[in-house]
DSSP file (Angstrom, degrees, kcal/mol; ACC not computed):
  #  RESIDUE AA STRUCTURE BP1 BP2  ACC     N-H-->O    O-->H-N    N-H-->O    O-->H-N    TCO  KAPPA ALPHA  PHI   PSI    X-CA   Y-CA   Z-CA
    1    1 A M     >        0   0    0      0, 0.0     4,-2.7     0, 0.0     5,-0.2   0.000 360.0 360.0 360.0 -37.2    0.0    0.0    0.0
    2    2 A E  H  >  +     0   0    0      1,-0.2     4,-2.7     2,-0.2     5,-0.2   0.897 360.0  52.5 -63.4 -39.0    2.8    2.4    0.8
    3    3 A I  H  > S+     0   0    0      2,-0.2     4,-2.3     1,-0.2    -1,-0.2   0.927 112.2  44.7 -62.5 -44.9    4.3    2.0   -2.7
    4    4 A V  H  > S+     0   0    0      2,-0.2     4,-1.8     1,-0.2    -2,-0.2   0.924 113.0  51.3 -64.9 -44.7    1.0    2.8   -4.4
    5    5 A R  H  <>S+     0   0    0     -4,-2.7     5,-2.1     1,-0.2    -2,-0.2   0.928 113.4  44.2 -59.1 -46.4    0.3    5.8   -2.0
    6    6 A R  H ><5S+     0   0    0     -4,-2.7     3,-1.7     1,-0.2    -1,-0.2   0.885 108.9  56.9 -67.2 -38.2    3.8    7.3   -2.7
    7    7 A W  H 3<5S+     0   0    0     -4,-2.3    -1,-0.2     1,-0.3    -2,-0.2   0.841 103.8  54.8 -60.0 -33.0    3.4    6.6   -6.5
    8    8 A C  T 3<5S-     0   0    0     -4,-1.8    -1,-0.3    -3,-0.1    -2,-0.2   0.481 126.2-103.8 -79.7  -2.6    0.2    8.7   -6.3
    9    9 A G  T < 5S+     0   0    0     -3,-1.7     2,-0.9     1,-0.2    -3,-0.2   0.568  82.1 127.6  94.8   9.7    2.2   11.6   -4.8
   10   10 A F      < +     0   0    0     -5,-2.1    -1,-0.2    -6,-0.2    -2,-0.1  -0.810  23.6 168.6-101.9  95.3    1.1   11.2   -1.1
   11   11 A F        +     0   0    0     -2,-0.9     2,-0.4    18,-0.1    -1,-0.2   0.663  63.6  65.6 -84.8 -16.3    4.4   11.0    0.8
   12   12 A N  E    S+A   29   0A   0     17,-1.2    17,-2.1    -3,-0.1     2,-0.3  -0.874  77.2 104.6 -99.1 137.2    2.7   11.5    4.2
   13   13 A G  E     -A   28   0A   0     -2,-0.4     2,-0.4    15,-0.2    15,-0.2  -0.988  56.6-113.2 173.5 178.6    0.4    8.6    5.2
   14   14 A F  E     -A   27   0A   0     13,-2.4    13,-2.7    -2,-0.3     2,-0.4  -0.997  26.7-163.0-139.3 135.8   -0.6    5.6    7.1
   15   15 A D  E     -A   26   0A   0     -2,-0.4     2,-0.5    11,-0.2    11,-0.2  -0.954  12.5-153.8-126.5 139.9   -1.1    2.1    5.6
   16   16 A V  E     -A   25   0A   0      9,-3.0     9,-1.7    -2,-0.4    -2,-0.0  -0.965  34.9-118.2-108.6 122.2   -2.8   -1.0    6.9
   17   17 A S        -     0   0    0     -2,-0.5     7,-0.3     7,-0.2     2,-0.1  -0.174  27.0-106.7 -62.2 149.7   -1.3   -4.1    5.4
   18   18 A A        -     0   0    0      5,-0.2     2,-1.0     2,-0.1     5,-0.2  -0.354  24.2-120.3 -69.6 154.8   -3.4   -6.4    3.2
   19   19 A D  B >  S-B   22   0B   0      3,-2.5     3,-1.4    23,-0.1     2,-0.4  -0.820  78.5 -52.0 -96.0  92.7   -4.5   -9.8    4.6
   20   20 A G  T 3  S-     0   0    0     -2,-1.0    -2,-0.1     1,-0.2     0, 0.0  -0.648 119.8 -24.6  72.0-125.6   -2.9  -12.0    2.0
   21   21 A S  T 3  S+     0   0    0     -2,-0.4     2,-0.3    -3,-0.1    -1,-0.2   0.356 125.1  84.3 -99.5   5.0   -4.0  -10.7   -1.4
   22   22 A K  B <  S-B   19   0B   0     -3,-1.4    -3,-2.5     0, 0.0     2,-0.0  -0.831  84.7 -10.5-111.4 146.6   -7.2   -9.1    0.0
   23   23 A G        +     0   0    0     -2,-0.3    -5,-0.2    -5,-0.2    20,-0.1  -0.269  50.5 161.6  78.5-156.1   -7.9   -5.8    1.6
   24   24 A G        -     0   0    0     -7,-0.3     2,-0.3    18,-0.3    -7,-0.2   0.165  24.4-141.1 102.1 136.6   -5.4   -3.2    2.8
   25   25 A L  E     -A   16   0A   0     -9,-1.7    -9,-3.0    19,-0.1     2,-0.4  -0.936  13.0-171.3-128.4 151.9   -6.2    0.4    3.5
   26   26 A S  E     -A   15   0A   0     -2,-0.3     2,-0.5   -11,-0.2   -11,-0.2  -0.992   8.2-170.1-144.9 136.9   -4.2    3.5    2.9
   27   27 A L  E     +A   14   0A   0    -13,-2.7   -13,-2.4    -2,-0.4     2,-0.3  -0.984  18.9 174.5-125.5 118.5   -4.7    7.1    4.0
   28   28 A G  E     +A   13   0A   0     -2,-0.5     2,-0.3   -15,-0.2   -15,-0.2  -0.901   5.5 178.4-125.9 154.2   -2.4    9.7    2.4
   29   29 A W  E     -A   12   0A   0    -17,-2.1   -17,-1.2    -2,-0.3     2,-0.3  -0.984  18.3-141.1-150.0 158.8   -2.1   13.5    2.5
   30   30 A K        +     0   0    0     -2,-0.3     3,-0.3   -20,-0.1     2,-0.1  -0.792  61.2  40.6-112.3 160.1   -0.1   16.4    1.2
   31   31 A G  S    S-     0   0    0     -2,-0.3    -2,-0.1     1,-0.2   -19,-0.0  -0.386  93.4 -70.0  98.4-175.4    0.8   19.4    3.1
   32   32 A N  S    S+     0   0    0     -2,-0.1    -1,-0.2     2,-0.1     2,-0.0   0.182  73.5 136.7-108.4  14.9    2.0   20.2    6.6
   33   33 A N        -     0   0    0     -3,-0.3     2,-0.7     1,-0.1    18,-0.2  -0.365  60.6-116.1 -61.8 142.4   -1.2   19.5    8.5
   34   34 A L  E     -C   50   0C   0     16,-2.0    16,-2.7     2,-0.0     2,-0.5  -0.734  33.9-169.6 -82.1 117.3   -0.6   17.6   11.7
   35   35 A V  E     -C   49   0C   0     -2,-0.7     2,-0.6    14,-0.2    14,-0.2  -0.951   2.0-165.4-113.9 122.4   -2.3   14.2   11.4
   36   36 A N  E     -C   48   0C   0     12,-3.1    12,-2.7    -2,-0.5     2,-0.3  -0.931  19.0-130.1-114.8 116.5   -2.6   12.1   14.5
   37   37 A L  E     +C   47   0C   0     -2,-0.6    10,-0.2    10,-0.2     3,-0.1  -0.470  27.5 175.0 -65.7 125.7   -3.5    8.5   14.3
   38   38 A Q  E     -     0   0C   0      8,-3.2     2,-0.3     1,-0.4     9,-0.2   0.844  60.8 -32.5 -96.1 -49.2   -6.3    7.6   16.7
   39   39 A S  E     -C   46   0C   0      7,-1.5     7,-3.0     2,-0.0    -1,-0.4  -0.979  54.5-168.5-164.4 165.2   -7.0    4.0   15.8
   40   40 A F  E     +C   45   0C   0     -2,-0.3     2,-0.3     5,-0.2     5,-0.2  -0.988   9.7 163.9-157.6 159.8   -7.1    1.5   12.9
   41   41 A S  E >   -C   44   0C   0      3,-2.5     3,-0.6    -2,-0.3   -16,-0.1  -0.868  61.7 -77.0-156.0-172.9   -8.2   -1.9   11.9
   42   42 A K  T 3  S+     0   0    0     -2,-0.3   -18,-0.3     1,-0.2     3,-0.1   0.615 132.7  44.0 -70.4  -9.3   -8.7   -3.8    8.6
   43   43 A N  T 3  S+     0   0    0      1,-0.2    20,-2.9   -20,-0.1     2,-0.3   0.451 118.8  19.4-113.3  -3.7  -11.9   -1.8    8.2
   44   44 A H  E <   -CD  41  62C   0     -3,-0.6    -3,-2.5    18,-0.2     2,-0.4  -0.999  43.2-154.9-161.3 157.8  -10.9    1.7    9.2
   45   45 A I  E     -CD  40  61C   0     16,-2.0    16,-2.6    -2,-0.3     2,-0.5  -0.968  23.9-167.3-132.7 122.4   -8.2    4.4    9.7
   46   46 A D  E     +CD  39  60C   0     -7,-3.0    -8,-3.2    -2,-0.4    -7,-1.5  -0.947  12.2 170.7-117.7 123.6   -9.2    7.1   12.2
   47   47 A V  E     -CD  37  59C   0     12,-2.9    12,-2.4    -2,-0.5     2,-0.4  -0.937  29.4-137.1-132.6 153.0   -7.2   10.3   12.5
   48   48 A G  E     -CD  36  58C   0    -12,-2.7   -12,-3.1    -2,-0.3     2,-0.4  -0.891  25.4-155.0-102.0 141.1   -7.4   13.7   14.2
   49   49 A I  E     -CD  35  57C   0      8,-3.3     8,-2.1    -2,-0.4     2,-0.6  -0.967  12.6-168.3-125.1 130.1   -6.3   16.6   12.0
   50   50 A K  E     -CD  34  56C   0    -16,-2.7   -16,-2.0    -2,-0.4     6,-0.2  -0.970  18.7-152.9-115.7 116.6   -4.9   20.0   13.1
   51   51 A E    >   -     0   0    0      4,-2.9     3,-2.1    -2,-0.6   -18,-0.0  -0.350  31.4 -97.5 -86.8 168.9   -4.8   22.5   10.3
   52   52 A E  T 3  S+     0   0    0      1,-0.3    -1,-0.1     2,-0.1    -2,-0.0   0.826 123.7  54.3 -56.6 -36.5   -2.4   25.4   10.0
   53   53 A E  T 3  S-     0   0    0      2,-0.1    -1,-0.3     1,-0.1     3,-0.1   0.149 122.0-106.6 -86.8  22.2   -5.0   27.9   11.4
   54   54 A N  S <  S+     0   0    0     -3,-2.1     2,-0.2     1,-0.2    -2,-0.1   0.534  72.2 144.0  67.6  10.6   -5.4   25.6   14.4
   55   55 A S        -     0   0    0     -5,-0.0    -4,-2.9     1,-0.0     2,-0.4  -0.584  35.2-153.6 -75.6 146.4   -8.8   24.3   13.5
   56   56 A R  E     +D   50   0C   0     -2,-0.2     2,-0.3    -6,-0.2    -6,-0.2  -0.946  23.3 152.2-124.9 142.4   -9.2   20.7   14.4
   57   57 A W  E     -D   49   0C   0     -8,-2.1    -8,-3.3    -2,-0.4     2,-0.4  -0.921  32.7-116.3-154.9 179.2  -11.4   17.9   13.0
   58   58 A R  E     -De  48  89C   0     30,-2.6    32,-2.4    -2,-0.3     2,-0.4  -0.955  17.2-167.1-129.5 141.9  -11.5   14.2   12.6
   59   59 A F  E     -De  47  90C   0    -12,-2.4   -12,-2.9    -2,-0.4     2,-0.5  -0.995   0.4-170.1-129.1 136.3  -11.5   11.9    9.5
   60   60 A T  E     -De  46  91C   0     30,-2.3    32,-2.2    -2,-0.4     2,-0.5  -0.978  10.7-155.0-125.0 118.4  -12.3    8.2    9.4
   61   61 A G  E     -De  45  92C   0    -16,-2.6   -16,-2.0    -2,-0.5     2,-0.4  -0.821  26.4-165.6 -85.9 127.6  -11.6    6.2    6.2
   62   62 A F  E     -De  44  93C   0     30,-2.7    32,-1.8    -2,-0.5     2,-0.4  -0.931  24.4-172.9-127.5 138.3  -14.0    3.3    6.3
   63   63 A Y  E     - e   0  94C   0    -20,-2.9    32,-0.2    -2,-0.4     2,-0.2  -0.939  20.6-148.7-128.5 108.8  -14.3    0.0    4.5
   64   64 A G        -     0   0    0     30,-3.2     7,-0.1    -2,-0.4    32,-0.0  -0.473  30.9 -95.7 -76.6 146.0  -17.5   -1.9    5.2
   65   65 A A        -     0   0    0      5,-0.3    -1,-0.1    -2,-0.2     9,-0.0  -0.370  25.2-151.3 -60.4 131.4  -17.4   -5.7    5.2
   66   66 A P  S    S+     0   0    0      0, 0.0     2,-0.4     0, 0.0    -1,-0.2   0.733  74.1  86.1 -76.7 -21.0  -18.6   -7.0    1.8
   67   67 A E  S >> S-     0   0    0      1,-0.1     3,-1.4     3,-0.0     4,-0.5  -0.649  77.2-138.2 -84.3 134.2  -19.9  -10.3    3.3
   68   68 A V  G >4 S+     0   0    0     -2,-0.4     3,-1.2     1,-0.3     4,-0.5   0.868 101.6  61.0 -57.2 -39.1  -23.5  -10.1    4.7
   69   69 A R  G 34 S+     0   0    0      1,-0.3    -1,-0.3     2,-0.1     4,-0.2   0.709 109.1  42.5 -65.2 -19.4  -22.5  -12.1    7.8
   70   70 A N  G <> S+     0   0    0     -3,-1.4     4,-1.7     1,-0.1    -5,-0.3   0.408  85.5  95.3-106.3   1.1  -20.0   -9.4    8.8
   71   71 A K  H <X S+     0   0    0     -3,-1.2     4,-2.3    -4,-0.5     5,-0.2   0.903  82.4  52.4 -62.3 -43.1  -22.1   -6.3    8.1
   72   72 A S  H  > S+     0   0    0     -4,-0.5     4,-1.9     1,-0.2    -1,-0.2   0.861 107.1  54.9 -63.2 -33.0  -23.4   -5.8   11.6
   73   73 A M  H  > S+     0   0    0     -3,-0.2     4,-1.7     2,-0.2    -1,-0.2   0.906 109.5  45.2 -66.6 -42.0  -19.8   -6.0   13.0
   74   74 A T  H  X S+     0   0    0     -4,-1.7     4,-1.8     2,-0.2    -2,-0.2   0.874 112.3  51.1 -73.1 -34.1  -18.6   -3.2   10.7
   75   75 A W  H  X S+     0   0    0     -4,-2.3     4,-2.0     1,-0.2    -1,-0.2   0.875 108.6  52.6 -67.6 -34.6  -21.6   -1.0   11.5
   76   76 A E  H  X S+     0   0    0     -4,-1.9     4,-2.5    -5,-0.2    -2,-0.2   0.875 105.1  55.7 -66.3 -36.1  -21.0   -1.5   15.2
   77   77 A L  H  X S+     0   0    0     -4,-1.7     4,-2.4     2,-0.2    -2,-0.2   0.925 107.1  49.0 -58.9 -45.2  -17.4   -0.4   14.6
   78   78 A L  H  X S+     0   0    0     -4,-1.8     4,-1.9     1,-0.2    -2,-0.2   0.890 110.3  51.0 -63.8 -39.0  -18.7    2.9   13.1
   79   79 A R  H  X S+     0   0    0     -4,-2.0     4,-1.4     2,-0.2    -1,-0.2   0.912 110.3  49.7 -62.8 -42.2  -21.1    3.3   16.1
   80   80 A R  H  X S+     0   0    0     -4,-2.5     4,-0.8     1,-0.2     3,-0.2   0.911 109.8  50.6 -63.0 -42.9  -18.2    2.8   18.5
   81   81 A L  H >< S+     0   0    0     -4,-2.4     3,-0.7     1,-0.2    -1,-0.2   0.872 105.2  57.6 -63.0 -36.6  -16.0    5.3   16.7
   82   82 A R  H >< S+     0   0    0     -4,-1.9     3,-1.4     1,-0.2    -1,-0.2   0.868  99.0  59.6 -61.8 -37.1  -18.8    7.9   16.9
   83   83 A R  H 3< S+     0   0    0     -4,-1.4    -1,-0.2     1,-0.3    -2,-0.2   0.787 100.3  56.1 -63.3 -27.7  -18.9    7.6   20.7
   84   84 A D  T << S+     0   0    0     -4,-0.8     2,-0.5    -3,-0.7    -1,-0.3   0.119  89.8 107.5 -89.9  22.3  -15.3    8.8   20.9
   85   85 A N    <   +     0   0    0     -3,-1.4     4,-0.1     1,-0.1    -3,-0.0  -0.881  19.4 145.6-116.0 125.5  -16.0   11.9   18.9
   86   86 A S        +     0   0    0     -2,-0.5    -1,-0.1     2,-0.1     3,-0.1   0.364  64.2  76.9-124.5  -2.7  -16.1   15.5   20.1
   87   87 A L  S    S-     0   0    0      1,-0.1   -30,-0.1   -30,-0.0     2,-0.0  -0.616  99.9 -80.0-101.1 162.1  -14.7   17.2   16.9
   88   88 A P        -     0   0    0      0, 0.0   -30,-2.6     0, 0.0     2,-0.4  -0.426  59.5-150.7 -55.9 140.0  -16.3   17.8   13.6
   89   89 A W  E     -e   58   0C   0    -32,-0.2     2,-0.5    -4,-0.1   -30,-0.2  -0.967  22.6-171.2-132.8 130.2  -16.2   14.4   11.8
   90   90 A L  E     -e   59   0C   0    -32,-2.4   -30,-2.3    -2,-0.4     2,-0.4  -0.982   7.8-170.6-117.7 127.4  -16.0   13.3    8.2
   91   91 A V  E     +e   60   0C   0     -2,-0.5     2,-0.3   -32,-0.2   -30,-0.2  -0.972  15.3 162.3-117.2 130.5  -16.3    9.7    7.3
   92   92 A G  E     +e   61   0C   0    -32,-2.2   -30,-2.7    -2,-0.4     2,-0.3  -0.974  19.9  75.4-144.0 158.4  -15.6    8.5    3.8
   93   93 A G  E    S-e   62   0C   0     -2,-0.3     2,-0.6   -32,-0.2   -30,-0.2  -0.994  82.0 -34.1 146.2-149.8  -14.9    5.3    2.0
   94   94 A D  E     -e   63   0C   0    -32,-1.8   -30,-3.2    -2,-0.3    -2,-0.1  -0.942  40.4-179.0-115.9 109.2  -16.7    2.2    0.8
   95   95 A F        -     0   0    0     -2,-0.6    -1,-0.1   -32,-0.2     3,-0.1   0.581  31.6-139.3 -85.0  -9.4  -19.5    1.1    3.0
   96   96 A N        +     0   0    0      1,-0.2     2,-0.5   -32,-0.0    -2,-0.1   0.875  50.6 145.5  51.8  43.0  -20.3   -1.9    0.8
   97   97 A E        -     0   0    0    -26,-0.0     2,-0.6   -33,-0.0    -1,-0.2  -0.937  41.4-148.1-111.8 132.9  -24.0   -1.3    1.2
   98   98 A I        +     0   0    0     -2,-0.5     3,-0.1     1,-0.2     6,-0.0  -0.883  17.4 176.3-100.9 120.4  -26.5   -2.1   -1.7
   99   99 A L        +     0   0    0     -2,-0.6     2,-0.3     1,-0.2    -1,-0.2   0.795  69.0  31.0 -91.1 -32.3  -29.5    0.2   -1.7
  100  100 A F  S >  S-     0   0    0      1,-0.1     3,-2.0     0, 0.0     4,-0.3  -0.959  76.0-124.0-131.7 146.4  -31.1   -1.0   -4.9
  101  101 A A  G >  S+     0   0    0     -2,-0.3     3,-1.6     1,-0.3    -1,-0.1   0.813 108.5  64.8 -58.1 -32.7  -31.2   -4.5   -6.5
  102  102 A H  G 3  S+     0   0    0      1,-0.3    -1,-0.3     2,-0.1    -4,-0.0   0.646  88.0  71.1 -69.1 -11.8  -29.8   -3.0   -9.8
  103  103 A E  G <         0   0    0     -3,-2.0    -1,-0.3     1,-0.3    -2,-0.2   0.648 360.0 360.0 -76.7 -14.2  -26.6   -2.2   -8.0
  104  104 A K    <         0   0    0     -3,-1.6    -1,-0.3    -4,-0.3    -2,-0.1   0.532 360.0 360.0 -65.9 360.0  -25.6   -5.9   -7.7
Protein backbone atom coordinates (compact mmCIF):
# COMPACT_ATOMS: atom_id res chain seq x y z
CA UNK A 1 0.00 0.00 0.00
CA UNK A 2 2.84 2.41 0.78
CA UNK A 3 4.30 2.02 -2.72
CA UNK A 4 0.95 2.84 -4.36
CA UNK A 5 0.34 5.77 -2.00
CA UNK A 6 3.76 7.25 -2.74
CA UNK A 7 3.36 6.63 -6.48
CA UNK A 8 0.18 8.73 -6.30
CA UNK A 9 2.20 11.57 -4.76
CA UNK A 10 1.12 11.23 -1.12
CA UNK A 11 4.38 11.04 0.80
CA UNK A 12 2.68 11.47 4.18
CA UNK A 13 0.41 8.65 5.19
CA UNK A 14 -0.57 5.59 7.11
CA UNK A 15 -1.10 2.12 5.65
CA UNK A 16 -2.83 -1.01 6.95
CA UNK A 17 -1.35 -4.13 5.37
CA UNK A 18 -3.44 -6.43 3.24
CA UNK A 19 -4.51 -9.81 4.60
CA UNK A 20 -2.86 -11.99 1.97
CA UNK A 21 -4.00 -10.68 -1.41
CA UNK A 22 -7.20 -9.13 -0.05
CA UNK A 23 -7.87 -5.81 1.58
CA UNK A 24 -5.45 -3.22 2.80
CA UNK A 25 -6.17 0.42 3.52
CA UNK A 26 -4.17 3.55 2.93
CA UNK A 27 -4.66 7.14 4.00
CA UNK A 28 -2.36 9.68 2.39
CA UNK A 29 -2.12 13.46 2.49
CA UNK A 30 -0.08 16.35 1.19
CA UNK A 31 0.84 19.44 3.10
CA UNK A 32 1.96 20.22 6.60
CA UNK A 33 -1.22 19.52 8.54
CA UNK A 34 -0.59 17.60 11.73
CA UNK A 35 -2.34 14.24 11.40
CA UNK A 36 -2.56 12.14 14.54
CA UNK A 37 -3.50 8.46 14.27
CA UNK A 38 -6.31 7.60 16.72
CA UNK A 39 -7.03 3.97 15.79
CA UNK A 40 -7.06 1.53 12.89
CA UNK A 41 -8.20 -1.94 11.87
CA UNK A 42 -8.70 -3.83 8.61
CA UNK A 43 -11.94 -1.80 8.24
CA UNK A 44 -10.90 1.73 9.20
CA UNK A 45 -8.22 4.36 9.73
CA UNK A 46 -9.22 7.08 12.20
CA UNK A 47 -7.19 10.28 12.51
CA UNK A 48 -7.36 13.67 14.16
CA UNK A 49 -6.28 16.60 11.99
CA UNK A 50 -4.93 19.96 13.11
CA UNK A 51 -4.78 22.49 10.29
CA UNK A 52 -2.41 25.43 10.01
CA UNK A 53 -4.97 27.91 11.38
CA UNK A 54 -5.36 25.65 14.44
CA UNK A 55 -8.77 24.30 13.48
CA UNK A 56 -9.19 20.65 14.45
CA UNK A 57 -11.37 17.94 12.99
CA UNK A 58 -11.50 14.20 12.57
CA UNK A 59 -11.46 11.92 9.54
CA UNK A 60 -12.27 8.23 9.36
CA UNK A 61 -11.56 6.23 6.23
CA UNK A 62 -13.98 3.31 6.34
CA UNK A 63 -14.30 0.00 4.50
CA UNK A 64 -17.49 -1.93 5.25
CA UNK A 65 -17.44 -5.71 5.16
CA UNK A 66 -18.61 -7.03 1.77
CA UNK A 67 -19.94 -10.26 3.32
CA UNK A 68 -23.49 -10.11 4.68
CA UNK A 69 -22.52 -12.11 7.78
CA UNK A 70 -20.02 -9.41 8.83
CA UNK A 71 -22.09 -6.28 8.10
CA UNK A 72 -23.41 -5.84 11.63
CA UNK A 73 -19.85 -6.00 12.97
CA UNK A 74 -18.61 -3.16 10.72
CA UNK A 75 -21.64 -0.97 11.47
CA UNK A 76 -21.02 -1.54 15.18
CA UNK A 77 -17.42 -0.39 14.64
CA UNK A 78 -18.71 2.87 13.15
CA UNK A 79 -21.07 3.35 16.13
CA UNK A 80 -18.16 2.78 18.55
CA UNK A 81 -16.01 5.30 16.69
CA UNK A 82 -18.83 7.85 16.86
CA UNK A 83 -18.89 7.63 20.68
CA UNK A 84 -15.27 8.76 20.87
CA UNK A 85 -15.96 11.94 18.94
CA UNK A 86 -16.11 15.53 20.12
CA UNK A 87 -14.67 17.15 16.95
CA UNK A 88 -16.32 17.83 13.58
CA UNK A 89 -16.17 14.44 11.84
CA UNK A 90 -15.95 13.34 8.22
CA UNK A 91 -16.34 9.66 7.33
CA UNK A 92 -15.60 8.47 3.81
CA UNK A 93 -14.88 5.27 2.00
CA UNK A 94 -16.66 2.18 0.75
CA UNK A 95 -19.51 1.10 2.99
CA UNK A 96 -20.32 -1.92 0.77
CA UNK A 97 -24.04 -1.34 1.16
CA UNK A 98 -26.46 -2.07 -1.67
CA UNK A 99 -29.46 0.24 -1.69
CA UNK A 100 -31.12 -1.04 -4.89
CA UNK A 101 -31.20 -4.47 -6.52
CA UNK A 102 -29.81 -3.05 -9.79
CA UNK A 103 -26.55 -2.19 -7.96
CA UNK A 104 -25.64 -5.87 -7.73
